[in-house]
N, C-alpha and C positions, 0 to 999 in steps of 0.2 A: 572157369574156374569155379561157379558152382556145383558142379558134377565132382566135383574133392571138398564138395561140406561137409563131409558126411565123414570125412577122415577125422578130424578134431575128437568127435562124439566115441569113432574107436579108439581113438587114444585116449579119453579118460575112463574106457570102458580096459583099456587094459591096464593102466596108471595104474589104477583105484585095485586091481587083483594083484597086480605086484606088492604093493603097498599092503594087503591083508595077508599076501601071504608069508613078505618079510615082518609082518607085527611091524600097523604102522605108525604103533606110539611110538616106537624104537625111531623107525624113521625120519618120523617129526620131530624126534629130540636131535637126530643126528643133522636134520638140516636147521632147526633153530639156532645151533652152535655156527651156523657158517659164519665168519666173518665175512661180510658185508660189502667192505672196503675191497674185495678181493672181485665182484662182480665185474666192477671195468676190466678188467683183464684179461677172464674168460669171453669178455663180447670181444676187450679186443685182436687176440690171439683169432677168432673167429674171422674179425673181419680181413685179419693177416691172410689168413688160409684165404677167402674171396680175393683176395687182390690177386693171389697166383694164379687160381682159377680163372680172374678175368684175363691174367696173362695168355694163357691156352686157349681160352675163347677168342681172344685176339690177332694170335698168331695162326690158327685153322682158317680163319676169315682171311687171311692173307694169304695162305696158302687156295684157297680155291677161289682168289683174283677180287675178295669183294674188301673194301678200302670203304669205313664208316667212320664218322669223327667220332675222337676217341669219348667225350663225354655223349653220344647218344647211343654208341656202341656198350659205353657202362650201364646204361642208364637201361637198354634191350637188354644185356645181361644180367644186372640184378631180378628186373622185372621177373627174369623166368625163376627166380625161387621160388616166386610166389604157389608156381605148380611142382616143387619138388616133395610135395607128398603124394602124386599120381604114381601108379604101377610104372616100376624102373624109372622113373622119373622122365619118362619119354611124354609127359604135359607140360615138359621147355621147350619141346616144338613151337610152345608162343613164341618165342623167338626168332624164328622162323618166320612165323604166320604177320608178326611186327614188323619184321625188316621187308616183306614183300608187301605189306602194307603202306609204310613208308619210304620205302626204296626202290619197288617194282622188282624185288631180286627172288627171281622163281627159288622155291621151296625147294624144287631138288635138289639146286646147290648149295644153298645153306644147311639143310637139315643132316647130307654126311658130318658137318659139325659138331651137330649135338650129339650125333650116333658117338662117334669118334672120343669126344668128351668123355660119355661113360663108359668106352670099352679100353682107354689109356687111364683114366678113374680105377677101372678093375685090375691093369696088368700096374696101376703103381701100389694098388692095395695088396697085391699079391709081394711084392717087392716089401713094402713095411712089412709082413704079417711074416715072412721068411727071416726076415732082421728079430721080428718079435721071439719067433722061432730058438733064434740062434743065442739069445742074450738070457733065454728066461727060460730054456730047455722044458717048454710048457706043452703037450702034447695035445691036450682036450681041443684045441682050434684047429686039428691037420684037419678034419674034412669038411670046415667050410673051407681051408684051404684048398683043399682041391678042386668041391666040388665049382669053385670060383676060377679053378686056373682051367678044369674041365670048357665051362662057360662061355670064357672070353677064347676058348683055342676054337673049338664050333663055332662064335660070331666072325672070327679073322678068317677061319676058312671060306667062308660063303662069302664074305665081302673080298676078302683080299684073292681068292682064286676063283677064276673067270669060272671053268666046268662048274663048282658048285654051283655056284650064283645063277647062271644060264636054270640049272637044276630050278632052284629055288625062283625062279622069274615065273619059270614054265606054269610052278603050281601056282602061282599067285596072277598071275594073265587069266587064268581062271573066273578070279574075283571080277564082274564086271568094275569096281573101282578102278582098280588096276591097269585092267581094261584099258579102258583110254587114256592111259598115264606112262604107255609104253616107253616111252623116248624121257620121261624122267625117270624112271628104272636105270635105263641104261647113264643118265649123267649122274645119276644116286653111285652106281656102281664105281666109275671114272674116280669121282672125287673121293669118296671111302679109301679106294685104293690108294690114291694120290698122299694121304693123310695115313697112310699104313707104313709108307715107307720107312727105311732108317734115319733118312736125316729128320723129319718130321718126329718120328718115335724118341729118338734124339733129344729134342725138346718138350714135347709133351711128357712124356714120363716122368723125367725129372720136376718138371714141373705141379705135376699131381704127387709126387712125393713127399716135398715140400710143403705143397697146399695139407694134404690128409697127417704130414707126420708133423706140422704143426697143430691141426685140429685135437690130435690125439691125445698133444701136452696139455689138456685143457682135461683132462682125467688128472695129470698129476696136480695141477692146479688146486683143480676141487677139492680131492683129498686134504690136502694141505689144510685150506679154507675152512675144511670137518676136524680139523685138528686131530686124522686118522695118523697113526704112530705105527713103524716107522717111514710113512708114507709110500706112494705106488712107485714103484722101481720105472725107470722110463722103459726099459721092454716091453715091459708088463701093459702097459698104457700105449704101446706101438701095437701088441698084438692086441689087445680088447677092442679099441677101435676100429681096428685094419678088419679083424673076422666078424665081427658084427657087422660091421658095413658089407662088406661081402658075404655074409648069409644072408642079408638083408636084400640085398642084390640078386640074390639068384634066384630068393620067393616071389618074387617080384610083387610085394606086398605095398602099397603105399607107403613110402617113407620107408620102409624096411618094421613098419612097428612091430613090434613085439618079439618079435626074432630077432633084431638086433638090440633090441634091451636087454633082453634075457640071456642073449649072447655073451655081452659087456659083462652083464653083472655076475655071472657066472663065472671069470676067467676071473675078475677082481674079488669074487668070494675064498680064493685060493691068498687073498694078501692082505684081505679085512672082513669087519663079521658081516653078516646079510644083510642085515639093517644098511650098515653103511656101504656097501656094496651099492646095493636099492639106491640110497642115497647120493652117489655119487654119480650113477649112470642116470638117475633122472635130470639131475640140475646140469649134466653135460649135454642131455639134449634139450633141455629148453635151451642151453648159452648155443648150441649148432643148428640143429634140425627147425627148430619152430620159431629160434631170432633168426633165420633165413627166411622162414615162409613170412612172418611178418615182419620184414625188413621187403622182402620182393611184392608183399603186399601195396606196403605202405609205396612203392616206387613205382610201380605198374601204375596206381591210380594218378600218380602225378605226371606221369606217359602218357597215360589216357587224356588227362587233362588237357596239357600242349598241344594232341595232334588235334581235338575238337579248336581248340584256340585259334591253330595258324590253319584250320581248314584242310588237312590231311587226312580226314578219316574217312575211307569211301564206307558208304554206306548200303 
């Protein structure tokens, strides 16, 4: 977590630049007009989104033969949110190390779960973005969707097609860190391939659509709370949120900072004034990204405290 401590400072710089570019005074007026009674609704939708994502995490663990009590699994899952602002969210591998420390489960067995969470998230985002494109006819996000589709296809080919993975493996084995983990790489490939079969995708991708589609609706609620007229269409919310998230994921920037906000704000700008678009974008990000990071940090602290108390921490 210490290695990502600089990310909030980066966020402050990016958000300050957005405010100045959009006229900080006008953005401030928009935010001050927000109906604060609706804030619990924003956060409530975020929690609903996390619930669907947890169901996917739970399902994937079952698929790789890992069974953990629900309460413990939920704690580990939420603690992983503390690393959401790592590049590509790969810091969420923290969940794998927590399972290894607490249950002795090899990281090579659970790391495919974290990777497949991200891959199926991208697949779900693609579906949501395409739905948004159809509903709005808005073509400006097409590049982000194509880039996300290309990145997802490449990842799936290397994980699901054995010859491609063998090529990647030969490259990785030139690195000493991976050379001593040859068996772990094979286990990783086998479990990734299993999580990419049709029966698995038929569960994980719809759960992702529900999770991220729910989160996109926060944009609609925020626009209503600011009194934006005539309000943000559902299709625009779906398109803006998914396109921004895809753009951030493809960039590998921690939390998609900057690129996600700019993409969302640009699409929203077609439906409202620039300052309103900036206000809606930033408030949504606080209710999703930063709420998740804060929740994850709190849960992680409690989980660590419990480990120390029950003596299960490996020194």
